[in-house]
Every structure is written in C-alpha cells, then in structure tokens.
LOTI-701993 format. One record per residue (C-alpha): x, y, z; residue number from 0; residue in three letters. Coordinates in steps of 0.1 Angstrom, whole numbers, plus 2048, in hexadecimal, padded with zeros to 3 digits. Each point is the difference from the previous one (the first is absolute). Layout:
BEGIN
REC  X  Y  Z  NUM  ALA
...
This chain:
BEGIN
REC  40D  C91  356  0  MET
REC  808  817  81E  1  THR
REC  825  7FA  804  2  ALA
REC  81F  80D  7EF  3  ARG
REC  819  7E7  7F4  4  ALA
REC  825  803  803  5  VAL
REC  814  7E6  7EE  6  MET
REC  824  7F4  803  7  VAL
REC  80F  7F4  7DF  8  LEU
REC  824  7F3  7FB  9  GLY
REC  818  800  7E4  10  THR
REC  809  7DC  809  11  THR
REC  7F8  7E5  819  12  SER
REC  811  807  821  13  GLY
REC  801  826  7FC  14  ALA
REC  7EF  806  821  15  GLY
REC  7DB  801  7F8  16  LYS
REC  7F4  7EB  81D  17  SER
REC  812  812  81D  18  TRP
REC  7F7  823  7F0  19  LEU
REC  7DC  7F6  7FE  20  ALA
REC  801  7F5  824  21  THR
REC  80F  821  80A  22  ALA
REC  7E5  813  7ED  23  LEU
REC  7E5  7EC  811  24  CYS
REC  80D  80B  821  25  ARG
REC  807  824  7F6  26  TRP
REC  7DC  806  7F3  27  TYR
REC  7F1  7ED  81E  28  ALA
REC  813  818  817  29  ARG
REC  7EE  81D  7EE  30  GLN
REC  7E0  7F3  80E  31  GLY
REC  7F5  7F0  7DF  32  LEU
REC  7F0  7DE  7FC  33  LYS
REC  819  7EC  7EB  34  VAL
REC  801  7DE  7EF  35  ALA
REC  81B  7EF  7EC  36  PRO
REC  7FA  7EE  7DF  37  PHE
REC  814  7EB  7E7  38  LYS
REC  7EC  7F1  7E4  39  ALA
REC  817  7E2  7FC  40  GLN
REC  81D  7F6  815  41  ASN
REC  819  7E4  7F7  42  MET
REC  810  7F4  821  43  SER
REC  802  7E1  816  44  ASN
REC  7FF  817  81E  45  ASN
REC  7DB  800  80B  46  ALA
REC  7EA  806  81E  47  ARG
REC  7DE  7F3  80C  48  VAL
REC  7E5  81B  800  49  VAL
REC  7DA  802  800  50  PRO
REC  7EF  7F6  7DF  51  GLY
REC  7DF  80D  7F1  52  LEU
REC  7EC  7E1  809  53  ASP
REC  80A  7FA  824  54  GLY
REC  81C  7E9  7F5  55  ARG
REC  824  809  807  56  ALA
REC  814  80B  7E1  57  GLY
REC  823  809  7F8  58  GLU
REC  811  81F  7F2  59  ILE
REC  824  80B  7FA  60  GLY
REC  813  809  81F  61  SER
REC  808  822  7F2  62  ALA
REC  7DC  80B  7FF  63  GLN
REC  7FB  7F0  823  64  TYR
REC  81B  817  80E  65  PHE
REC  7F3  81E  7EC  66  GLN
REC  7DD  7FB  80F  67  ALA
REC  80F  7FF  823  68  LEU
REC  814  81F  7F9  69  ALA
REC  7DF  811  7F5  70  ALA
REC  7EF  7F5  820  71  GLY
REC  7E8  7EA  7ED  72  ARG
REC  7F7  7DB  803  73  SER
REC  80F  7ED  7E3  74  PRO
REC  7E7  7EF  7E9  75  ASP
REC  801  7EF  7DE  76  VAL
REC  7F4  81E  7EC  77  ARG
REC  822  810  806  78  MET
REC  811  7E6  7EB  79  ASN
REC  7E5  7EF  7EB  80  PRO
REC  818  7EB  7EC  81  VAL
REC  81E  7EE  80E  82  LEU
REC  817  7EB  7EA  83  LEU
REC  815  7E7  815  84  LYS
REC  81C  7F2  7EA  85  PRO
REC  804  7DA  802  86  GLU
REC  818  7FB  7E3  87  ARG
REC  811  817  7E7  88  ASP
REC  7E2  7FC  7E9  89  THR
REC  7E3  7FB  817  90  ALA
REC  7EF  812  81D  91  SER
REC  7E3  7FA  817  92  GLN
REC  7E5  81A  7F9  93  VAL
REC  7EE  80E  81E  94  VAL
REC  7E1  817  7FA  95  VAL
REC  7F0  813  81C  96  MET
REC  813  7EA  818  97  GLY
REC  7F7  7DE  7F2  98  GLN
REC  813  7E8  7E9  99  VAL
REC  7F3  7FF  7DC  100  ARG
REC  80E  7E1  7EE  101  PRO
REC  7E9  808  7E2  102  ASP
REC  811  821  7FA  103  LEU
REC  823  7F2  805  104  ALA
REC  7F9  7EB  7E1  105  ALA
REC  7F7  81F  7EA  106  VAL
REC  81C  80E  7EA  107  PRO
REC  810  820  80E  108  TRP
REC  7F1  81B  7EA  109  ARG
REC  7DD  7F1  800  110  GLU
REC  803  7FB  826  111  ARG
REC  808  825  805  112  SER
REC  7E0  80A  7F0  113  GLU
REC  7ED  7E7  816  114  ALA
REC  811  80D  81F  115  LEU
REC  7FB  826  7FA  116  TRP
REC  7DB  800  80A  117  PRO
REC  809  7F2  823  118  PHE
REC  81C  81A  804  119  ALA
REC  7E9  81C  7F4  120  ARG
REC  7E5  7F6  818  121  GLU
REC  817  800  81E  122  GLY
REC  80F  821  7F5  123  LEU
REC  7DE  812  7FD  124  HIS
REC  7F4  7F1  821  125  ALA
REC  81F  80F  812  126  LEU
REC  7FC  822  7EE  127  MET
REC  7DC  802  80B  128  ALA
REC  808  7FB  825  129  GLY
REC  820  814  805  130  HIS
REC  80F  823  7FC  131  ASP
REC  821  7F3  7F0  132  VAL
REC  809  7E0  7EF  133  VAL
REC  825  7FA  7FD  134  VAL
REC  806  7EA  7E2  135  ILE
REC  820  7EC  7FA  136  GLU
REC  809  7F6  7DC  137  GLY
REC  814  7E2  7F5  138  ALA
REC  821  7FD  7EE  139  GLY
REC  801  81C  7E6  140  SER
REC  7E2  810  7EF  141  PRO
REC  812  803  7DF  142  ALA
REC  807  7DC  7F6  143  GLU
REC  7F4  805  7DD  144  ILE
REC  7FC  7DB  7F9  145  ASN
REC  7E8  7FD  81D  146  LEU
REC  7EF  823  801  147  HIS
REC  7E1  7F6  7EE  148  ALA
REC  7F6  7E6  81A  149  SER
REC  810  810  81E  150  ASP
REC  7E4  80A  818  151  TYR
REC  816  804  81F  152  VAL
REC  810  821  7F6  153  ASN
REC  7F1  819  7E8  154  MET
REC  7DE  7F0  7FB  155  ARG
REC  7FC  803  825  156  THR
REC  80E  824  800  157  ALA
REC  7E8  80A  7E4  158  ARG
REC  7E2  7F0  811  159  GLU
REC  802  818  81E  160  VAL
REC  815  81C  7F1  161  GLU
REC  81C  7F9  819  162  ALA
REC  81B  81A  807  163  ALA
REC  81F  7EB  7F9  164  CYS
REC  823  801  80E  165  LEU
REC  81B  7EE  7EB  166  LEU
REC  81C  7F2  816  167  VAL
REC  822  7F3  7F6  168  THR
REC  81D  7F0  812  169  ASP
REC  81D  818  7FA  170  ILE
REC  818  7E8  811  171  ASP
REC  7FD  7E9  7E2  172  ARG
REC  80C  81B  7E8  173  GLY
REC  7EF  80D  7E2  174  GLY
REC  7E4  811  814  175  ALA
REC  7FA  81E  7E9  176  PHE
REC  7FF  7E9  7E1  177  ALA
REC  7E8  7E9  812  178  HIS
REC  7E9  81D  809  179  LEU
REC  802  810  7DE  180  TYR
REC  7FC  7DF  7ED  181  GLY
REC  7E2  7F5  815  182  THR
REC  7EF  822  7FB  183  HIS
REC  806  800  7DB  184  GLN
REC  7F3  7DD  7FA  185  LEU
REC  7DE  808  810  186  LEU
REC  7E4  80D  7EA  187  PRO
REC  7FB  825  802  188  VAL
REC  7E0  7FE  815  189  ASP
REC  812  7EA  81A  190  GLU
REC  81F  816  802  191  ARG
REC  7E8  81C  80C  192  ALA
REC  7F9  7EC  81F  193  LEU
REC  824  800  80B  194  ILE
REC  803  81C  81A  195  ARG
REC  823  7FC  80C  196  GLY
REC  820  7EB  7FE  197  PHE
REC  810  7F1  81F  198  VAL
REC  825  7F7  803  199  LEU
REC  803  7E4  819  200  ASN
REC  81F  7F2  813  201  ARG
REC  817  81D  7F9  202  PHE
REC  822  800  810  203  ARG
REC  815  820  800  204  GLY
REC  7FC  825  7FC  205  ASP
REC  7DE  808  7EF  206  ALA
REC  80F  820  7F2  207  ALA
REC  814  7EB  7E8  208  LEU
REC  7DF  7F5  7EE  209  LEU
REC  7FE  822  7F0  210  ALA
REC  7F8  807  7E4  211  PRO
REC  7F0  7DE  7FB  212  GLY
REC  7DE  806  810  213  PRO
REC  7FD  822  7EF  214  GLU
REC  808  7F1  7DE  215  GLN
REC  7E8  7E3  806  216  LEU
REC  7E4  819  808  217  ARG
REC  808  813  7E0  218  ASP
REC  7FD  7E0  7EC  219  LEU
REC  7E1  7F2  810  220  THR
REC  7EE  81D  813  221  GLY
REC  802  7EA  820  222  VAL
REC  812  80D  81F  223  PRO
REC  816  7EA  816  224  THR
REC  7ED  803  821  225  VAL
REC  816  7EC  817  226  ALA
REC  824  7F3  804  227  VAL
REC  7FE  7E5  81A  228  LEU
REC  821  7F5  811  229  PRO
REC  80A  7DD  802  230  MET
REC  7EF  7F1  81F  231  TRP
REC  806  7DC  808  232  ARG
REC  7F2  800  823  233  GLY
REC  7DC  80C  7F9  234  HIS
REC  7F2  7E0  811  235  GLY
REC  7E9  7F3  7E5  236  LEU
REC  806  7DE  7F0  237  PRO
REC  80A  7FF  7DB  238  GLU
REC  7E3  7FA  7E8  239  GLU
REC  811  7E2  7EE  240  ASP
REC  81E  7EA  805  241  GLY
REC  819  801  81C  242  VAL
REC  807  822  811  243  PHE
REC  823  803  7F1  244  ASP
REC  81F  7EA  7FD  245  ASP
REC  813  80F  81D  246  SER
REC  7FD  7F2  823  247  PRO
REC  7EC  814  819  248  SER
REC  80C  809  822  249  GLY
REC  822  7F9  80F  250  GLY
REC  80D  7E6  818  251  THR
REC  7E9  7E9  813  252  GLY
REC  7E8  7E4  7F7  253  ARG
REC  802  7F9  7DA  254  ARG
REC  7DF  7F5  7F1  255  ILE
REC  802  7F2  7DD  256  ALA
REC  7E1  800  7EB  257  ILE
REC  7FF  7E8  7E3  258  VAL
REC  7F8  815  7E1  259  ALA
REC  7F1  7E7  7E9  260  TYR
REC  7F0  80C  7DF  261  PRO
REC  7DC  800  80A  262  ARG
REC  804  80B  824  263  LEU
REC  7E1  812  80D  264  SER
REC  7F4  817  81C  265  ASN
REC  824  80D  804  266  LEU
REC  7F3  820  80F  267  ASP
REC  7FA  7EE  821  268  GLU
REC  825  800  807  269  PHE
REC  804  826  7FD  270  GLN
REC  7FE  804  826  271  PRO
REC  821  7EC  802  272  LEU
REC  813  81A  7EC  273  ARG
REC  814  818  816  274  GLY
REC  7F6  7EE  81F  275  LEU
REC  81D  803  81A  276  PRO
REC  814  7E0  802  277  GLY
REC  7F1  7F1  7E1  278  VAL
REC  811  7FD  7DE  279  ARG
REC  7E9  7F6  7E3  280  LEU
REC  80F  7EF  7E1  281  THR
REC  7F2  7EE  7E2  282  TRP
REC  80A  7DD  7F6  283  ALA
REC  802  7F4  7DC  284  ARG
REC  81D  7E8  805  285  SER
REC  80E  7E9  81B  286  PRO
REC  81C  81A  806  287  ALA
REC  7E6  819  80A  288  ASP
REC  7F4  7EA  81C  289  LEU
REC  823  7FA  80F  290  ALA
REC  801  80F  822  291  GLY
REC  7DB  809  803  292  ALA
REC  7F1  7FE  822  293  ASP
REC  7DC  7FB  7F2  294  TRP
REC  7F5  7F3  7DE  295  ILE
REC  7DD  80C  7F5  296  VAL
REC  7ED  7F0  7E4  297  LEU
REC  7E5  81A  7F7  298  PRO
REC  7DF  7FC  7EE  299  GLY
REC  7FF  7F4  7DC  300  SER
REC  7E7  805  7E4  301  LYS
REC  80A  7DF  7F1  302  HIS
REC  80E  7E9  81B  303  THR
REC  80A  7E2  7EB  304  SER
REC  814  814  7E6  305  SER
REC  811  815  81B  306  ASP
REC  809  7E0  812  307  LEU
REC  80E  7F2  7E0  308  ALA
REC  815  820  7FC  309  TRP
REC  80C  7FD  824  310  LEU
REC  80D  7DD  7F8  311  ARG
REC  80F  80A  7DF  312  ALA
REC  814  81C  811  313  GLN
REC  80E  7E8  81B  314  GLY
REC  7ED  812  81B  315  LEU
REC  7ED  7E2  80D  316  ALA
REC  81D  7ED  80F  317  PRO
REC  80D  821  810  318  ALA
REC  7DE  806  810  319  ILE
REC  7FE  7DD  80D  320  MET
REC  824  801  80D  321  ALA
REC  7F7  821  813  322  HIS
REC  7E2  7EF  810  323  ALA
REC  813  7E1  809  324  HIS
REC  81A  815  810  325  ALA
REC  7E5  80C  818  326  GLY
REC  7FD  823  7F1  327  ARG
REC  7DE  811  7FB  328  PRO
REC  7EC  7FC  7E0  329  VAL
REC  7DF  812  7FA  330  LEU
REC  7E7  7F9  7E4  331  GLY
REC  7E3  817  7F8  332  VAL
REC  7E3  7F3  7EB  333  CYS
REC  811  7F2  7E1  334  GLY
REC  820  7FE  814  335  GLY
REC  7EE  7EA  819  336  LEU
REC  7F3  7EA  7E5  337  GLN
REC  824  7FB  7F2  338  MET
REC  80C  7F6  822  339  LEU
REC  7E7  7E4  802  340  GLY
REC  801  7DD  7F2  341  ASP
REC  7EB  803  7E1  342  ALA
REC  7EC  817  7E9  343  LEU
REC  7E1  7EE  7F3  344  VAL
REC  7EC  811  7E3  345  ASP
REC  7E2  7EC  7F4  346  PRO
REC  7F1  81E  7EE  347  ASP
REC  81E  80E  7EE  348  GLY
REC  802  820  815  349  VAL
REC  825  800  807  350  ASP
REC  812  7DF  7FB  351  GLY
REC  80A  7E0  811  352  ASN
REC  823  7FE  811  353  ALA
REC  813  7F2  81C  354  ALA
REC  807  819  81C  355  GLY
REC  820  805  814  356  LEU
REC  7F4  7E9  81B  357  GLY
REC  808  817  81D  358  LEU
REC  7DC  801  80D  359  LEU
REC  7EC  7DF  7FE  360  PRO
REC  7E3  811  7EF  361  LEU
REC  7EE  7FB  7DF  362  THR
REC  7F0  81B  7EC  363  THR
REC  7E3  7FA  7E8  364  THR
REC  7F7  81D  7E8  365  PHE
REC  7DB  808  7FD  366  ALA
REC  7F1  812  7E2  367  ARG
REC  7F0  81B  815  368  ASP
REC  817  81A  810  369  LYS
REC  7FC  807  825  370  LEU
REC  800  824  80A  371  LEU
REC  7FB  80C  824  372  ARG
REC  80D  815  81D  373  HIS
REC  80F  7EC  81C  374  THR
REC  802  809  825  375  ALA
REC  80C  7E7  81A  376  GLY
REC  81A  7F8  81B  377  ARG
REC  81D  7E9  7FD  378  PHE
REC  801  7E2  817  379  GLY
REC  820  7F4  811  380  ALA
REC  81E  7FF  7E9  381  LEU
REC  822  7F1  806  382  ASP
REC  822  810  7FA  383  ALA
REC  80A  813  7EB  384  PRO
REC  7DC  80C  7FB  385  TRP
REC  7F6  800  825  386  GLN
REC  7FE  826  801  387  ALA
REC  7E0  7FD  7EB  388  LEU
REC  7EE  7EB  81B  389  SER
REC  7DF  810  80A  390  ASP
REC  805  81E  7E9  391  VAL
REC  7E2  80D  7ED  392  ALA
REC  803  804  7DB  393  VAL
REC  7EA  811  7E6  394  ASP
REC  806  7F8  7DB  395  GLY
REC  7F0  7F3  7E1  396  TYR
REC  7FF  7E1  7EB  397  GLU
REC  801  7FE  7D9  398  ILE
REC  804  7DC  7F5  399  ARG
REC  7F4  7E2  7EB  400  HIS
REC  812  7E7  816  401  GLY
REC  7F0  7EC  81C  402  ARG
REC  81B  7F1  817  403  THR
REC  7FD  7E3  819  404  VAL
REC  819  7E9  812  405  PRO
REC  80E  7E5  7EA  406  THR
REC  7F2  7DE  80A  407  PRO
REC  819  7EE  815  408  GLY
REC  815  820  804  409  GLY
REC  80C  809  822  410  ALA
REC  811  81C  812  411  GLY
REC  7EA  81D  7F4  412  VAL
REC  7E5  813  813  413  ARG
REC  7E7  81B  7F8  414  ALA
REC  807  820  813  415  VAL
REC  7E6  818  7F1  416  LEU
REC  7DC  7FC  7F3  417  GLY
REC  7E8  817  7EE  418  ASN
REC  7DD  809  808  419  ALA
REC  7F3  7E0  7F0  420  ASP
REC  816  7EB  817  421  GLY
REC  817  7F6  7E3  422  GLU
REC  825  7FE  809  423  PRO
REC  814  81A  7EC  424  ILE
REC  822  7FE  811  425  ALA
REC  817  7E3  809  426  TRP
REC  821  7FA  811  427  GLN
REC  819  7E3  7FD  428  ALA
REC  820  807  812  429  GLY
REC  811  820  7F2  430  HIS
REC  7E8  800  7E2  431  VAL
REC  7E1  816  802  432  PHE
REC  7E5  805  7E5  433  GLY
REC  7E1  815  7FF  434  THR
REC  7E4  80A  7E8  435  TYR
REC  7FD  821  812  436  THR
REC  80D  81D  7EB  437  HIS
REC  809  820  812  438  GLY
REC  812  7F0  81D  439  LEU
REC  81B  81B  801  440  PHE
REC  7E6  81C  7FD  441  GLU
REC  7F4  7F7  823  442  SER
REC  811  815  81B  443  PRO
REC  7FA  7E5  819  444  ALA
REC  812  7E6  7EA  445  VAL
REC  81D  818  7F9  446  MET
REC  805  809  824  447  HIS
REC  7FF  7DB  80A  448  ALA
REC  81A  7F6  7E5  449  LEU
REC  816  81F  7FE  450  PHE
REC  7F7  817  81D  451  GLY
REC  7F7  81C  7E8  452  ALA
REC  7E6  808  7E6  453  ALA
REC  801  813  7DF  454  ALA
REC  7F3  824  7FD  455  ARG
REC  7DA  802  803  456  PRO
REC  7EF  803  7DE  457  LEU
REC  7F0  822  808  458  PRO
REC  822  80E  807  459  GLU
REC  80D  7F2  7DF  460  VAL
REC  7E2  810  7ED  461  PHE
REC  805  821  811  462  ASP
REC  825  800  7F6  463  GLY
REC  7F7  7FA  7DC  464  LEU
REC  7E7  81E  801  465  ALA
REC  81A  816  810  466  ASP
REC  81A  7F6  7E6  467  PHE
REC  7EA  80A  7E2  468  ILE
REC  7F4  81F  812  469  ASP
REC  824  80B  803  470  THR
REC  80C  7F7  7DD  471  HIS
REC  7E3  808  7E9  472  PHE
REC  7FD  824  7F3  473  ASP
REC  7EA  814  818  474  ARG
REC  7DB  7FE  7F7  475  GLY
REC  803  7E5  7E5  476  VAL
REC  7EE  7E5  813  477  LEU
REC  7E2  816  807  478  SER
REC  7FF  80D  7DD  479  ARG
REC  7FD  7DC  7F3  480  LEU
REC  7DD  800  80E  481  LEU
REC  7F6  820  7ED  482  ASP
REC  7EF  7F7  7E0  483  PRO
REC  806  823  7F2  484  SER
REC  826  7FA  7FF  485  HIS
C-alpha cells in the first residue's frame, strides 16, 4: 500500500457520509494528490454504468460515481465492488465487481458477507496501491452490535488499511452527542482508536450554544469535534437514497410530479431539475399529489411489476391516464417506460408479468441478462409537446433487463432515438414519451431545449463542497488525517 486512507463513518444512515466523502475527494484532489473513492458495499438503486475489469461495462452506486468525478478520476467497479439493489423488503440483487451474481443472492446474509469480503478487499488494495489518498465511505452505523461480527463495510475495512476515521452525525435529528458517544463506546477499544474526529452535520443556529457539549464529549472519549457543518440544502449533489425531501423545490412555474413508488431507481438523474428557474419539482404518492401537475414523470424501477401494482393500488393509474388523455405531458424513463406500455412479459422470472397502462403501444420482455452501456445519440423529429428535443444530441446510459418493441397491431407510436446497435430506445405517442436513456436531464443540451437553462456544472458543485469543508473544519485537520504519526 502506498496511499493513506481517510474514512467517513456515520452514527446513522442519512447522517451525511456520501456528500462529505465527495467533498473530501475534491479537497484532497485540489491539494495535488491522486485520490480515489471506495465503498466496500453500497445498498442503493441509484447506479451508474462504468468500466469493468474484463472489458465489459459494470455498475456501481451513484455516490461513488460522483465521488470519483470529484476526485478527477475515471469511475470503475473497484470503487464500489459490492452493490446491493433492493427488489423487495427481504431480497436484493447482488452486483459484484459490476456484474450481477444470482448465486450470491441466494446465500444467507452472514455467510454472504464472508464470501463478499475478499472482493471488497481486492478492490480496496488495488486502489491503495495506485493512489495517494483513498476516501472511504462507510454504511449505516459501524456500531450495530448484532451485525458487527459480519460487517465488512465499516470497521473491518477501516482496520484493513488503518484508516483515519471521521464519525459524522446529523444534529438536526436531535440526540447528536448521545449518538456520537454511544457509537464510540459500542466499538471495541482497538477500533475506537481509529476515530480521529467527530463531525456535527446540518447544524442550524449559533454554534456557540453547543458548548460545553464538544468539550465534555472529548473528556469522555478523547476524540475532538473537528467540524460543525451548517445546514446546507443547496449543495447540488443528489441524495444517496430515497427522494430528496418531502418539500417541493422551486417556486412558481412548471410543476413536474415524479411518481415515488417504493422501488424507484436512478433518482439522482433528476437532481438537475431542483432549483431550476421556472420549475417546481414534487413527489407523487397519491392521486392528490398529481392534481395540477404540468408534467408527470414515471422514473426507473428496480422491480417494475411490483411498482406498477403499487401504482394501481394507490389509485395513481387512472390519474396518470386521465392526465395523458387530457393532452398533458407524461414521461417514462426505463421502468417508467415499461409501465406506460401494453404488457410486461417475463418468461424467466426476472421481474413479473403484468398488464401495462396502455399509453404507449409497446411490449416489454424481461431477459435474464442485464444490459449495461453508455448511450450517445441524437433525437429524431418529435411532435408537441416534446418537439423541443428534435435533433438534440443526448449522452446517457442504460441499465435494464427489459427489451421493448412495438406491440403487434399497435399504432400511433414511433421510435425517436436509437442506440449504437440501432435498437430503438425512445418512443413517442401523442403527449406520452418514453425512453431507456437515463441521464436525460444531466445533458445541458436537453435542459436548454426543454427549459432554456441548465443546472450548475458538476465541477462547480464539487468545488463548492470542497470550499465548504475548508471553511468549517478546524484548520489543519484534513491534512493531519494523512499523517500516520497522529
């Protein structure tokens, strides 16, 4: 190993690990260091297509994809060697080094962790050998005592490379000092020694009012509080999991309602719409949430048939169909495209059979093998209300089991985009538009065509993150984390 490892642990899920790790990647890269991100195992349905080890495309969690870009590195599968993609409450697809592993999905959880650790360890050491700094993100909490013996994502990874660890907590939730102290105390003594600093995230108010809490916490644990990070909603990164929040974004203007079904995926691709002038983004879980929407968007889904059943159970299906029949725009992306079609056909038991909403005369058949690839193309001629996309270049990615073709005897639909293999991957029928291309709103050309504006460029977002932690961390702390003598 030639690198030093800095690790971000959290007292809970959602404490702010992902964005802080992204900020650290950018901060260290700006010091002239060669930096790579790493997360041994991620559980998320937000994923990106990246180069694999054998020449095939693979997939990793979106958080590590953005962290790699922040570090100025090309993302690859070693940065997130294990990705779990939840399909039901009790089952996940297991992706190892970018490829689906059905054999490991069938192994009980604790035994599976032991089988997965060698892959994670291999990826970690490869990155350590080729970089100056590896910024590691933990998962959940490192102090879940029922899971600790088989948890390789947190402290086993930290011990493997003697990582300098930061423990971050969300003070806005309340109980921050108890979370920090309890997490520290539940760790074995040798693992506590790796904790180099506490971070209070999402603080609102006068930081002077925290006293004497940080001092007392240091007396109890020997660990200093090295940063108090103010609440910052507009940092520009997508959330790691779930919807961004439950409050609408933006003000007046075009209201875009995204249907938030239980297994929605690749939600990060809608981040560019947040804060966009003249756009108000909301989340729909009931018919009332769709009332008054200008656009309805059906996003990707990790389990299309079950999310389609949920959509019907919530009464959303007739509301979506009424919206379309009233001549108002509907967009489906990947799983959402499949739902808008006539039927889902599943001969191999990948997803499930179901009747679609019938708004696009298309039929989707699920194949056992997952298709992963980057997509670059140019839209053909589209009709209103999507005519602004005509002849616009788009660069995105595909992650899917579905293969979609026009329904025999169907009429009124036409392909408007193809991929490099000549396969149609986007269709329009009246006001309804569906595409297999993820990342549509990450394309400045698409954003300017549809909205006349684009989101902040990612380099600007990453620099903002680095500036933020440079301002709010105690002076010299981030550099000292790389010093093995401290």
